[in-house]
Structures are given as C-alpha cells and as structure tokens.
C-alpha positions as CSV (number, residue, x, y, z in Angstrom):
1,M,32.8,30.9,27.0
2,M,32.3,34.5,25.7
3,D,29.0,36.0,26.9
4,I,26.4,37.1,24.3
5,N,27.1,40.8,24.8
6,K,30.8,40.4,23.8
7,K,29.7,38.4,20.8
8,I,27.3,41.1,19.7
9,I,30.0,43.8,20.2
10,A,32.5,41.7,18.2
11,F,30.0,41.3,15.4
12,N,29.2,45.0,15.3
13,L,32.8,46.0,15.3
14,A,33.5,43.4,12.6
15,V,30.8,45.1,10.4
16,F,32.3,48.5,11.1
17,I,35.9,47.3,10.4
18,S,34.8,45.5,7.2
19,S,33.4,48.8,5.9
20,L,36.9,50.3,6.1
21,F,38.1,47.9,3.3
22,F,35.7,49.2,0.7
23,T,35.1,52.4,-1.3
24,A,32.7,54.7,0.6
25,F,31.7,56.9,-2.4
26,T,32.8,58.2,-5.7
27,V,33.2,61.9,-6.6
28,V,33.4,63.6,-10.0
29,D,36.4,66.0,-9.6
30,L,37.7,67.9,-12.6
31,G,35.9,65.6,-15.0
32,K,37.3,62.4,-13.5
33,I,35.6,59.9,-11.2
34,E,37.6,59.5,-8.0
35,N,37.1,56.7,-5.5
36,Y,37.1,57.7,-1.8
37,K,38.3,54.8,0.3
38,S,36.5,54.3,3.7
39,I,39.8,53.8,5.6
40,L,41.2,57.1,4.4
41,I,37.9,58.9,5.2
42,F,37.9,57.3,8.7
43,L,41.6,58.3,9.3
44,F,41.5,61.8,7.9
45,G,37.9,62.7,8.7
46,A,38.8,63.6,12.2
47,I,40.9,66.5,11.0
48,S,38.7,67.6,8.1
49,F,37.5,70.7,10.0
50,L,41.1,72.0,9.8
51,G,40.7,72.3,6.0
52,G,37.3,73.9,6.2
53,G,35.3,70.7,6.1
54,I,33.0,71.5,9.0
55,L,30.0,69.6,7.6
56,E,32.3,66.7,6.5
57,F,33.5,66.6,10.1
58,F,29.9,66.6,11.3
59,V,29.2,63.5,9.3
60,W,32.4,61.9,10.4
61,S,31.4,62.4,14.0
62,A,28.9,59.6,13.6
63,N,31.9,57.4,14.4
64,I,32.2,58.9,17.8
65,W,28.5,58.3,18.5
66,F,29.0,54.7,17.3
67,F,31.9,54.0,19.7
68,V,30.1,55.6,22.6
69,S,27.1,53.4,21.7
70,I,29.4,50.3,21.7
71,L,30.9,51.3,25.0
72,S,27.4,51.8,26.5
73,F,26.3,48.5,25.2
74,F,29.4,46.8,26.8
75,K,28.5,48.4,30.1
76,K,24.9,47.2,29.7
77,K,23.5,50.8,29.5
78,Y,21.2,49.8,26.7
79,S,19.1,53.0,26.7
80,L,22.2,55.2,26.3
81,S,23.4,52.8,23.5
82,I,20.0,53.2,21.8
83,I,20.2,57.0,21.9
84,C,23.9,57.2,20.7
85,S,23.4,54.7,17.9
86,T,20.2,56.6,16.8
87,I,22.2,59.8,16.7
88,A,24.9,58.1,14.7
89,I,22.4,56.8,12.2
90,I,20.7,60.1,11.7
91,I,24.1,61.9,11.2
92,A,25.5,59.3,8.9
93,S,22.2,59.0,6.9
94,S,22.2,62.8,6.3
95,F,25.1,62.2,3.9
96,I,22.6,60.6,1.5
97,F,21.2,64.0,0.8
98,W,24.5,65.7,-0.1
99,N,25.2,66.6,-3.7
100,Y,28.7,68.0,-3.2
101,I,31.7,67.4,-0.9
102,L,34.7,69.5,-0.2
103,I,37.6,68.2,-2.2
104,S,40.5,70.5,-1.2
105,E,41.4,73.1,1.3
106,N,41.0,75.9,-1.3
107,G,37.2,75.3,-1.2
108,R,36.9,73.2,-4.4
109,E,33.9,70.9,-4.3
110,G,33.3,67.7,-6.2
111,I,30.0,66.2,-7.2
112,I,29.1,63.0,-5.2
113,N,28.5,60.5,-7.9
114,T,27.6,57.2,-6.1
115,L,27.5,55.9,-2.6
116,E,29.4,52.6,-2.4
117,T,29.6,49.4,-0.3
118,G,31.8,51.0,2.4
119,Y,29.2,53.7,3.1
120,F,26.3,51.1,3.4
121,L,28.4,48.8,5.6
122,W,29.2,51.8,7.8
123,I,25.4,52.5,8.2
124,A,24.8,48.8,8.8
125,A,27.2,48.8,11.7
126,F,25.2,51.6,13.3
127,L,21.9,49.9,12.7
128,S,23.3,46.6,14.0
129,V,24.2,48.3,17.3
130,L,20.7,49.9,17.5
131,I,18.9,46.6,16.9
132,S,21.2,44.8,19.4
133,A,20.6,47.4,22.1
134,V,16.8,47.5,21.5
135,Y,16.6,43.7,21.6
136,S,18.7,43.6,24.8
137,K,16.7,46.3,26.4
138,I,13.4,44.5,25.7
139,K,14.9,41.2,26.9
140,I,16.1,42.8,30.2
141,N,12.7,44.4,30.8
142,K,10.8,41.1,30.2
143,T,13.0,39.3,32.7
144,R,12.3,41.9,35.4
145,I,8.5,41.6,35.1
C-alpha cells in the first residue's frame, strides 16, 4: 500500500500537471487576443531569458522551487518544503501584478488581458504542497511531544 506522503506527492503533481492542459493567460497583441497555453509556457519559459525575458524567467523559476519543495517533502524535510513552496507562491503570485509581458525577442510587449484556469491551477499546486508540508510538520511535532 502506498504511504500517505506518496499519495500527497501524487496529488500535488496531478494538480500541477493538470494546469498544463489549460490556458494560463490571454494577451492583447496587435489588437488581437492571444491564448497562452500553460504547456508551452512551461516548456519554453526555461529559455525565456535568451530572448530578453529576464522577468518572465523569474516567474517561470517558481517551477524550480515547486520541484525542490516536492523533493524535500518526499525526503520528509518538511521545513525546507515549506520554505521552497512559499518562495514558489510568492514568485508565481507576483505575476498577478503584471500589466504587460514580453511577446517577442525584439522587445514588443503585449497587454495581459486575463489570467486563466492554467495559471490558477499552477498556483493551487504550490499552495497544496505548502498546506501538505505544514500539516505534516505539525503532525510530526505532535507525535514527538
């Protein structure tokens, strides 16, 4: 039987993976509304700094903190998982305050029109890890008393 930590990790990864199947946000570019799919942002976000998207890469780096948090949770290092998932949430949530995003390497920016399901599921995955790690940390501390 799978232990509870593995089930929690599987759930958190399922939420994250499900976010990849939705639109993350829409952008007004040259008078048209364009959908930005989460899977493409996830795949190409890692190299966004090559096209000048330093801030875009910064927001994408929340994924790295998420995976470190998951790995820490798996190793039962709940405090580290709490720290990493909190950092991921802060970084990812900062995107809410953006008005523009880099559209092309020539520096053209588009207006962020709406945040969509993929974005909110992405944030939910980070929150889920944080809640799981806090719960596990509290549970471990109570059993040691």
